N, C-alpha and C positions, 0 to 999 in steps of 0.2 A: 923789387921794382913795382911801382904802383900801377894798377890796372884800372881803366875807366870802363864802367858799365853804363849802358843806356837803359834807363828805367822809363817805361811808358806810363806817364801820369795822365789821369783824365783831364781833359781841357774843358773848362766851363766858359760859356759865352760871356763876354764882358759887356756889361750894361753901360750904355751911354749915359751921360748925366741926366738927360731928360727922362729916359726910361726908368732910371732909379728913383727919380723924384716921383714919378707916377705910381710906382710900386709902393713906396713909403706912404704916399698920400692915400692909396687904396687901403693899406693895412690900418692906417689911422682912422679912416672913415668906418671901416668894419668894426673896429673896437668901439668907436663912438656910438655906432648904431646899437651894438650889443649892450653897451652900458646905458643907453638912453631909452630902453624899452622895458616895460614890465607888463605882465599879464596877471590880472586879479581874478582868482578863481571864484566859483559860485559860492554864494553865502557869505562873501567878504566884501569889504570896501576899503578904499585907501584915503589917507590924509597926506597932503603934499607939504613938504618943508622947503621953502625957497631960501637958499643960502645968501644970495645977494639982493634979496628984496625984503619983504616984511615978515619973514619967518613962516610960521604955520598958516596955511590957507584955511580960514575958519568959515568962509562963506560958500564953500563947495566941497562936496563929498564925491570922490571918484569911485564909480561903480564897477561892476564886473567887466572883464574884457581887456583889450590891448590898449596900452597908453604909452606915449612918448614922454620921457622925463629927462631933462638936462642932466648930464653927469654930475654937475655940482649940486643938484637938488636931491632930495631923498623922499621916497614914498614909503609910508608906514601902513601896513595892511592890518585891518581888524576883522574879527569875525562878527558879522552883524545879524546872523540868524539866531533863533532862540537857543539859549544855552542853559545848563543846569549846574548849580553848585551845591555841594553838600556841606552841612555844618552840624557838628555835635557840640553841645554846650551844657554847662551846669548852671542852673538857675535856682532861685529860692521861691518857695510858695508863700502864701499869705501868712502862714504860721512859722515861717523861718526854716522849713525843712528843705534839704537839697533835692532837687529834681533834675534828672538828666533828660535832655531833649534832643531828639534826632530829627532834624528838619532839612529841607532842601528848598531852593528858590529857582524859579524859571525867570530868566531875564534876557535882555539884549540891549546894546547901546542904542541911544536915540540916533537914528540914521542921519537926519538933517543937521544934528549938532555934533557929529563925530569929530570935526576939527576942534571945537571948543573942549570936548572931552579929552582929546589928545593934548591940547595946550595946557589945560588947567588941572587935569587929574592924572594923566599919563596912562601908559599901557597896563600898569598894575592896578587899575581902578577897582577891580573886584576885591583885592586884598585890602586896599586903602579905604574904599568907600562902602561897597555893598555889604561885605561880611560884618564889619563893625556895626553897620546900621541894623542888620538883622539881629545881632546879639543884643543890642540896646533895646530894640522893640520887644524881643522875647522876654528879657528880664522884667521889663515894665509890665507886660501883659500877664505873665505867669504869676507875678507878685500879687495879683488881684484875686487869685483863686486858691482854694484849699487842695491838698493832694487828692482827696476823694473826688472833687469835681474834675480835676485834670485827668484822673484815671478812668472815669466813667463817662460822664455826660457832657463835658465841656470841651472836648478836643476840637470839634468843628468851630466852636466859638473862639477859642484862642488862636486857631489857625487864621480865621478871618481877621481878628483884631491885630495880629502880628503883621499880616499883609497890609492892612490899612495904615498902620503907623509907619511901617517901612516905606510905603509908597509916598507918604507925605514928605519924607526926608529926601528920597532919591529923585523925586520928580524935578528938583532944581539942580541935580548933579548930572544931568544928561544921560540918565539910565532909565530904561523902561522896565519896570518890574511887572511881570505877568501873573505870577502866582507864588504863594508860600504853601508848602506841604509839610505838615507835622506827621512824620512817619512813625515815631514811637515816643512814648513817655515812660521813662524808667524810674520807678520808685525804689527806695530802700527795701530789701526783702521782707523785713519784719513788718514794715508799714503796708506793703502790698498784701501780705497774708491777712493782716487785720482788716483791711478794706474789703478783701474778697469774702471773709467770714461775715462781715457786716452786710454786704450786698446779698449774700446767700440767705441770711436771716430775714432781710427785708423782703426778698422774693417769697420765702416761705410764709411770712405774715400776710403778704398780698394774696397768695394762693389760698390760705385759710379763710381770709375775708371773702374771697370769691366763692368758695364752697359754702360758707355760711349764708351769704346772700342768695345763692342758688337754692339752698335748702329752704330758706324762708319763703322765697317765691313759690317753690313747689308746694309747701304747706298751705300757703294762701290760695293757690290754685285748687288744691284738693278740697279745701273748706268751701270755696265758692261752688265747686262741682257738687259737693254733698248737699249744700243748701239748695241748689237748683233741683236736684233729684227729689229732695224732701218736699219742696213746694209742688213739683209735678205730681208726686204720689198723693199729696193732700188733695189736689184738684181732681185727680182721677178717682180717688176714694169717694169724694163728695158727689161725683156724677154717677156712680154705680149704685142705683137703687135696686130693691128686691125684684121689681117687675122687669128691669133691664136684664138682671142676672138670669131670671127664669127664661126670658125670651132667648138669650144667648145659649142657655142649656138646651132648650128645645131645638134650636137651629143645629147645634152640634150633634144632638141625638139623631135628627133626621138625616144628616150627612152620613153618620155611621150606619144607619139602617139601610142605606142605598148600597152598601158594599155586598159582594156576592157571598160572603161567608154566612153559614147557618147561624141563626140567633133567634132569641125570643124577646120581644119588646113588651114590657109591662108598663102601660101608661098610668101615670099618677101614683106609682108605688115608691118612688124614690124620695129622698129627703127634699123638703120644700115642694113636694108634688111633682118633681121632675120624673120623666120616664126612666125605667131601668132596662138595660140590655143584658140578656142572659145567654150563655152558650156561645159567645163569639169565639171563632178559631183564629 
């Protein structure tokens, strides 16, 4: 025999047609608001793409902060603060030897032209534009110098020249290049050793020349000093007559005679008629 059980089921309030419509509309508006806002963080900027208009907005760059964007449009965010990219490359010197160059670039997209950069170059502009430009400029510049120049005295020069040549190219590509840094120049080991030996020999030769020049100057100084002393002695000898010498001897004898020690002074018994002092203690 079948039995009937009464099960207590929760009762939900039934929404009237108007209330349901309001709820659905509220949910739709909430989703619309969420999908229609974007916050651009510090150091970044946005480019707007309008689906039902003219596509990329090229005459306006959207800065940091909160923005409303229609759900059918799209905002692409770029980093606009200074960035650094590293590049290692192999280039040839003026005599055809392979040189490895370790460099980096400081750059940032041109803020006012961010829309044009996005439209014409794309988000991968670093790989498509900047790095190939640096490689081309580096090969062109390094090809003007010998390995010895690259290793020793010309690193600052090639750094400056790579920057100048790269800047000429990217200035029309909506990229602001701030600096090129050549961090390391790597030569083949045998060539590096040969250059270091040559530089060491050059330094030793320069040191020898310095010592030789110093010794020559010292000899010249001593010669001038000796000549000066000889002239002074000649002048002094010419001025010391017999009468002057006797007078000086008498003055010295009188000074000695004034001392308290016991002594005998014999006047006129010395050489050249000068007094003699006997028995001094």
